[in-house]
N, C-alpha and C positions, 0 to 999 in steps of 0.2 A: 614344581607341581604340574601335573598333566590334567586334562579335562576329566579323567576318570576319578580324580581326587576331589572333584567339586561337589557341593551339595546337590541333591536331586533336582531342585527347581532350576539350577543353573545348567545342569546337564540337559534338561528338557529344552531349555532355550537354545542350546547348541544343536540339539537334534532337530529342532523346528525353527531355523533361523529366519526363513522368509516370512513366517507368520508375524514376526516382530520387526521386520525390516532390517535385519542384521545379517551381514555376510560373514561366514566363518569358513575355515578350511578344514582339513581332515580332523576327525574327532579326537585323535590322540596327540595333536600338536601341543607343544609347550605353550602355556597361556601366560601372558603378561598381566600385571595387576590392573592396567588400564582397561583391557578387554573384560577382565573379570568384573570390575566395577560397573562397566556399562551394561553387561548382561544381568548383573544383580539388580540394577535399577529397572531394567525392562520387566523383571519378574516380581517387582515389589507387590506385595499382597495388599489389596484394597479392602479386605474383609472387615477391618477395624476402623475404616475411615467413613466419614459422612457422605452418604449418597447425595448427588446433586439432583434435585427434583425438577420436574417439568413435564408438561403434557406431550412434548415432542422432543426429538433430539435437538432441534434448533432452540427451543425454549430452555432446555437444560444448559446449553452452551451460553445463552444469554444470562441465565441465572448464575453460572460460574463467574462471569465477569462482574455481575452485580455483587456477588459475595466477596470478591477478592480485590476489586479495583474501585477507587473513588474517582469519579469523573464529573466535571460540570455537564450540564444539559443531558442528564441521564436518559431521558426518553428518546433522544436521538442517538446518543453514543452507544448504549448497550446493544440495541437491535442491530446497529450497523456493524459492530464488532462480531456479533454472533453470525450474521449473514455472511460476512466475509470469511470467517473461520470455517463456515460450512461449504465453501466453494470446492467442487471437484474440478480441478484445473483441466483434466483430460477432456471433459465434456464442454468446456467453455471456449469461446472465440475471442472475446474482448473482456479484459479485466482492468479496472483502475488500480493505481498504486495507492495503498493505504498508508497515510502519513499520520504518525502519532507525535504531535508537537506540543512542547511546553517547556517551561523553565526547569532548571536542574532541581531534582527532588520532588517533582510533581507527580510521579507515578508511572511515567512512560515505560521505563525499563521493566518494572514489575508487570505491567500489562503485556509487553511483548514476550516475557518469560512464560506467563500463563498461556498466551497464544501458542507459543512453541510447544508447551506440554500437551495441550488438548489436540493439536494437529499432528504431533509427533515429528516436528520440524527441527532442524538444526538452527541455532541462533548464532549469527556471525557478528564479529566485531568489525574493526576497520577493514574496508574492502577497496580494491582498485577495479578499474574497468575489466582488466584481464581476469582478476579473481572472480568477479561477478559472473562473467561468461563461463569460466571453468566450473564454478560452483553450480550454476544452473544446469549445465550439461550433466554433471554428476548426479544431481538429485532428480532430474526430469526423466532420464532414460534408464531402462534396465541394462542396456549395453551402450554406454556413452560414445564408444568408438564408431558405432554404426547408426546411432540415433534410432534404435529400434525398440519398440514396446515402450510407450510413454506411461509415466506414473503420475498420480496426483502428487503435487508438491507445493511448497511455499518457500520463497526466498525471504529470510528475515535478517534484518541488519539493525543492530543497536548502536546508537550514538553516531549517526551520520553527521559529519562536520561540514563547515563551509567549503573546505578544499574538495571534498567529495563531489559536491555539486558543480564545481568549476572544471572538473575533468571532462574534456570533450567526449571521450569514448564512453564515460559513465552516462552523460546526457543522452548519447545516441542509444545506449542500451535501454535507458528508461523510456525514451521517446518512441522507440520501435517495439519494445518488448511488451507493451500492453495489448498488442493485437497479434493474434496467431499468424496472420497472413502477411505481416511486415517484419517478422522477428529474425529473419536470417541475416547474419553478419559474418564477415570474413576478415581474417587477419593473416598477413603474409608471414610465412615462416622463414623468409630470407633466402629461400632456395628456389624462388620462382613459383612457389605454390601458395594457394590461399587455403587456410584452415577454416572450415565453416563452424559457426556457432548459432544456436537457436535460443533466443533469450526470452521467449514468451513463458510467463508463469505469474501467479499472483505474488506481489512483492509488498512487504511491510517494512517500514523503517521508522526509527525514533530519531528525533532531532530537536535541538533548541533553536535552529536557524529557520528564518522565514525564507522560503525559496523565492528567488526573484524571477526565475525564468517563467514567462507567461505560458510557454509551450508545455513545460512540465506541470504547471498548475492546472492546466486544462485536463490533465490525465489523473489528477489526484482526487481522492476523497479523504477528508481530514477529520481526525478526532483530536480535540484540543484538551490539554491538561493544564492545571494550575495548582500551585501549593495552597494549603489552607483549607482544602475540602475536608469535611468531617471524616475521620478515619475510624471512629470508635466502633462502628458496626461491622467492620471488615473481619473476615475469617482468614486464618492462616491457610494458604493453598495446600500446604503439606498435610493438613487434616482432612482434605477432601479427596474423594475417589476419582481423581482426574484421569488416572490410567484406564479405569473402567469406561469412562466417558469417551476417551480417545478410541478405545476398541469398538465402542458402540458406533461412533462416527465412521470408523474404517469399515465396519461390517455393513453399515447403511449404504455406502457407495460401492460395496462389493456385490450388492444385490441387483440383479438384472432388472427387476421390476422398477427399481428407482432410477435406472438409466432411462427407461422408457418414460417414467414420470418427468424426468428432467427435460427430455426432448419435447414432451407434450407442453409443459409449462413454458419452455423456451419459445415455442411457436405462438402461444397465447400472448406472452409478453411482447414479442416483436410485432405481433399483429394488432396490438391495442395500445401502443404507446401514446400517452396524452399529448396534447398540443400546448400545454401550459408552459413548458420550457422547450429549449431547442432539441431537435432530434439528436444532435451530437451528445448532449448531456444525458439523454435517456439511453442511447445506445451504450454509452460508457458503463452504465450501472445495470444494464439489462440482464447480464449473467449473474450478477450479485442478487438481483431480484428473483431470478429463476431458482437459484440455490436456496434462498431464504424461504421461498414458497414450498420447495420440495421438503425441506427439513422442518417446516412449521414455525419459522420465526414470524411469518405473517400467515394469517388464516385464509386470505383471499387476495385476488389480483387487485381489487379496489383498495384494500388495506395497504398493500405494498406500494401502490402508486401514491396514495395519500401520504404515506410515510416519507417517500422521496420528494414529493412536492414540499413538504415541511422542511426537509433537509436542504433542498435547493434554496428555499426562501431564507432559511437561517444562514446559509453560506453567503447568499447575496448581501445580507445585512452586515455580515462580519468580515467578508473577504477583503474589503478595503484595508483593514488593519492599519498599522502605523505606516508602512512603506507606501501602500497604495494611496492612502489618504494624503500623505505628504506630497506624493507625486502629482495627484490631481489638483491639490490646492496650489502647488507651485506653478503648474501649467496655467491655472486660472490667474494667479498673481502676475506672471510674466506676460500673459496675453492681454491682461486687463479685462477679461471677460470670464465670469464664473462658469463652472462646469455645466450647470443646467442651461445657461444661455448659449454656450457654444454648441451644445448638442441639439438645440432647438433653432439655431440661427439658420437663415437661408444661405445658400451657397455664395450669394453676393457679398456677405459679410466676411471679411478676411480675419481669420483667427490664426495667428502665427507666433512662433517662439524661437528664439535663437538657441541652438543646441548647447553652445558653450556656456551661456548664461544658466540654462537648466542644469547642466552638469555641475557648475560651480555651486549652485544652490543646494543640490542634493549632496555634494561633498561636505558642505557646511553642516548638514544634518548628520552626516556620518561622523564628523569630528566631534559633534556634541553628544554622540552615543545613542542617538535616536534610532538609527537604521544601520544595517551592515553596508560595507563599501560595495558599490555597484560599478561594474565596468561600463565603458561607453557603449560597446555593442549590446550589452544586456539592457542598458537604459533605453537605447533606441528601440529594441524589441518591445519593451514594456510600453513605451510611448505609442508605438504602432498598434499595440493591442488595445489601446484606448481610442483608436480611430484616427490617429494622426499619420500623415504621410511625410516623407522627406523630399523636398523639392529644391531645385537650384534657384537662387535669387541674388543678383548683384555680385556674381563671382563667388558666392558661398552657398551653403545649404541651410535651409531653415525647416522647422517643423510647421506643417500647416494642417489644420483639422480638415478632414475629408468627410463631408456629410454623406452617409450611406442611404 
């Protein structure tokens, strides 16, 4: 079969490949069944499918998630998903990593599939550090070899496992790739040359694992899933006009007027960041807020700020989780002083803990199945994140709380 033998709608897709984000070669080339199937999906007709209603493109995306995904804390989760899916990465400078976390069967994978469809993104399975860098280079640039002409893109990863987060180069890509100005990385090709990679882009992953790295957690925004949420009201995504919504979102960010709108909102957001939480927290989500304002997820700056204040408060209440709660409680037990007392104690009160004793306690909780195994270096980072320092004493090292 050649391309001339194809149905008219597929021939049209081949004649206008860039409109659909598909690269094709000469029009008379032999066509394999895989390319045919991809092009057919691109041209699926939405005329008989249910339109997704909403007063703005942002509200339509929010309603798409409301219709197809069941999530706890819906008034936080759905607008957060919609705002993140609305992000035009080319116009952004700092973007948090979106973590979709929950037990098996809780709906994470269905959510990221819907996310992939509405944004027109490729959904990846298992990835290594090298593949992440290569994949981002491929999706981010029109010409990946010269890093010329940047495109809006998302890097999506389903089922990130514990080993994924233990790879040093993966952590480096995640730690540096949230900020456009720190995203350059190099890998030696073994011939005395370094190959550059640029790893900035919005990243979404699903996982059942609680990330232990405090540095990664500072760069995350999280939507939590759990089994048992009522599914009776959900709509089959295949009955919805998602392809039409994807095109509407693409057209929105191809409109020069909306580029100017994004720049205007970006200035307003950065010039009016509230003092209710740290500047670092607000800067992390500033471009998500900007994108949500442009697309109408939020109607005003004050509404967006109020939303994220609610999100930050919710995260503060829940972020301890099992691992953090056990770590804080264990430090309190071993020091003999509860958490509230050590944070309010004057510097003259010594609060210290033996690292070996702490590691042994945490290992016992791992053996009981309460928490994942944590390496000594990671445990030390997490203890430091709670305000403790490592100091020498009597020929060994101890943890000592450092009052700031």
